C-alpha positions as CSV (number, residue, x, y, z in Angstrom):
1,M,-100.0,66.0,-99.6
2,I,-96.4,66.2,-98.4
3,T,-94.9,69.5,-97.3
4,I,-91.4,70.3,-96.0
5,T,-91.0,73.6,-94.1
6,L,-88.4,75.3,-92.0
7,E,-89.5,74.9,-88.4
8,H,-88.3,75.0,-84.8
9,P,-87.0,71.6,-83.7
10,V,-88.6,71.8,-80.2
11,Q,-92.3,71.3,-80.7
12,E,-94.7,68.9,-79.0
13,D,-95.7,67.2,-82.2
14,L,-92.1,66.4,-83.1
15,A,-91.6,64.3,-79.9
16,L,-92.3,61.0,-81.7
17,L,-89.8,61.8,-84.5
18,H,-87.1,62.7,-82.1
19,A,-87.8,59.7,-79.9
20,R,-87.7,57.3,-82.9
21,H,-84.5,58.9,-84.2
22,H,-82.9,58.6,-80.8
23,A,-83.9,54.9,-80.5
24,A,-82.6,54.2,-84.0
25,M,-79.2,55.8,-83.3
26,H,-78.8,53.9,-80.0
27,A,-80.0,50.5,-81.3
28,D,-76.7,49.2,-82.4
29,T,-74.2,52.0,-82.1
30,P,-71.9,52.4,-79.1
31,P,-72.5,55.7,-77.2
32,E,-69.1,57.1,-78.1
33,S,-69.9,56.8,-81.8
34,I,-73.3,58.5,-81.7
35,H,-73.2,62.1,-83.1
36,M,-76.9,63.0,-83.2
37,L,-77.9,66.3,-81.7
38,P,-80.8,66.6,-79.2
39,P,-83.8,68.7,-80.2
40,D,-82.7,71.8,-78.3
41,A,-79.2,71.7,-79.9
42,L,-80.9,71.6,-83.3
43,A,-82.3,75.1,-82.5
44,A,-78.8,76.6,-82.3
45,P,-77.7,79.4,-84.7
46,G,-76.3,78.0,-87.9
47,I,-78.7,75.1,-88.1
48,A,-81.6,75.0,-90.5
49,F,-84.2,72.4,-89.3
50,F,-86.9,71.1,-91.6
51,V,-90.0,69.1,-90.9
52,M,-91.8,66.9,-93.4
53,R,-95.6,66.7,-92.9
54,E,-98.3,64.6,-94.4
55,E,-101.7,66.2,-93.9
56,G,-100.3,68.1,-91.0
57,R,-98.7,65.1,-89.3
58,A,-94.9,65.3,-88.7
59,V,-93.5,62.2,-90.6
60,G,-89.9,63.2,-91.2
61,M,-87.2,65.7,-90.3
62,G,-83.8,66.8,-91.5
63,A,-81.3,69.6,-90.9
64,F,-78.0,71.1,-92.0
65,K,-75.5,72.7,-89.8
66,R,-73.0,75.4,-90.9
67,I,-69.4,74.3,-90.8
68,D,-68.0,77.3,-92.6
69,A,-69.2,79.7,-95.3
70,G,-69.1,77.1,-98.0
71,H,-69.6,73.8,-96.1
72,A,-72.5,72.4,-94.1
73,E,-73.3,69.1,-92.5
74,I,-76.5,67.1,-92.8
75,K,-77.9,66.3,-89.3
76,S,-80.8,64.4,-87.8
77,M,-82.4,63.1,-91.1
78,H,-85.2,60.7,-90.1
79,V,-88.4,59.4,-91.6
80,L,-90.9,57.3,-89.5
81,M,-90.2,53.6,-90.1
82,E,-93.8,52.8,-90.9
83,L,-93.7,55.3,-93.8
84,R,-90.5,54.2,-95.4
85,G,-90.4,52.8,-98.9
86,R,-92.4,55.7,-100.3
87,G,-89.5,57.9,-101.3
88,L,-89.9,60.3,-98.4
89,A,-86.2,60.1,-97.4
90,R,-85.1,60.9,-100.9
91,M,-87.6,63.8,-101.0
92,M,-86.1,65.2,-97.7
93,L,-82.6,64.7,-98.9
94,S,-83.3,66.5,-102.1
95,H,-84.9,69.3,-100.1
96,L,-81.9,69.6,-97.9
97,I,-79.5,69.8,-100.9
98,T,-81.6,72.4,-102.6
99,E,-81.9,74.5,-99.4
100,A,-78.2,74.2,-98.7
101,Q,-77.4,75.4,-102.3
102,A,-79.8,78.3,-101.9
103,A,-78.0,79.2,-98.6
104,G,-74.8,79.4,-100.5
105,Y,-73.1,76.2,-99.5
106,A,-70.9,74.5,-102.1
107,R,-70.4,71.3,-100.1
108,L,-72.5,69.1,-97.9
109,S,-71.1,66.4,-95.7
110,L,-72.5,63.9,-93.3
111,E,-71.6,61.1,-90.9
112,T,-73.7,58.0,-90.8
113,G,-73.3,54.5,-89.3
114,A,-71.2,51.8,-90.7
115,Q,-73.4,49.1,-89.2
116,P,-75.8,47.0,-91.4
117,S,-78.8,48.9,-90.0
118,F,-77.5,52.0,-91.8
119,E,-77.2,50.3,-95.2
120,A,-80.3,51.9,-96.6
121,A,-79.2,55.4,-95.5
122,R,-75.7,54.9,-97.1
123,A,-77.4,53.6,-100.3
124,L,-79.6,56.7,-100.4
125,Y,-76.7,59.1,-100.0
126,L,-74.7,57.2,-102.7
127,T,-77.6,57.4,-105.1
128,A,-77.8,61.2,-104.5
129,G,-74.1,61.5,-105.5
130,F,-72.4,61.6,-102.1
131,T,-69.0,59.8,-102.0
132,E,-67.1,58.5,-99.0
133,C,-64.6,60.9,-97.6
134,A,-62.2,61.4,-94.6
135,P,-63.6,62.6,-91.3
136,F,-64.3,66.3,-91.4
137,E,-64.9,69.2,-88.9
138,G,-64.7,67.8,-85.4
139,Y,-64.8,64.1,-86.3
140,A,-62.1,61.5,-85.8
141,P,-61.8,58.1,-87.6
142,D,-64.3,55.6,-86.1
143,P,-65.0,52.1,-87.2
144,N,-68.7,52.7,-86.6
145,S,-68.8,55.8,-88.8
146,V,-68.9,56.4,-92.6
147,F,-68.2,60.0,-93.7
148,M,-69.6,61.2,-97.0
149,T,-69.6,64.4,-99.0
150,L,-71.2,66.1,-102.0
151,S,-70.3,69.1,-104.0
152,V,-73.5,71.1,-104.5
């Protein structure tokens, strides 16, 4: 059984998820183009952090960060590599969209990589209705980044 719940991002049993996310973001992205937040920063006010669990085991995570009253940014979405292909990322993304709507956001945006290793993520976001957009809140144009947005 899969559950997704609002949780604190700094927990011992989330270390593997955070480590895998960190490794994936650093695999082929120059340091100046990496915009992930460390676990303690995901605990800041204005960030809703969710954990996906299967039979109690943390298998995925995702968050959204408030930009303003009507706009939030998806952060740190990750599903363990060995569990991909089961629709878990789509499930997490759907949950984030639903929770953002419930929180009153009218727009969700994100930054993801432009490299081939991010192709599946970009396809997931496109399938969910996100479209490419200009850099938003705090971002600058970057050849290693793709910016996307969705009206919710």
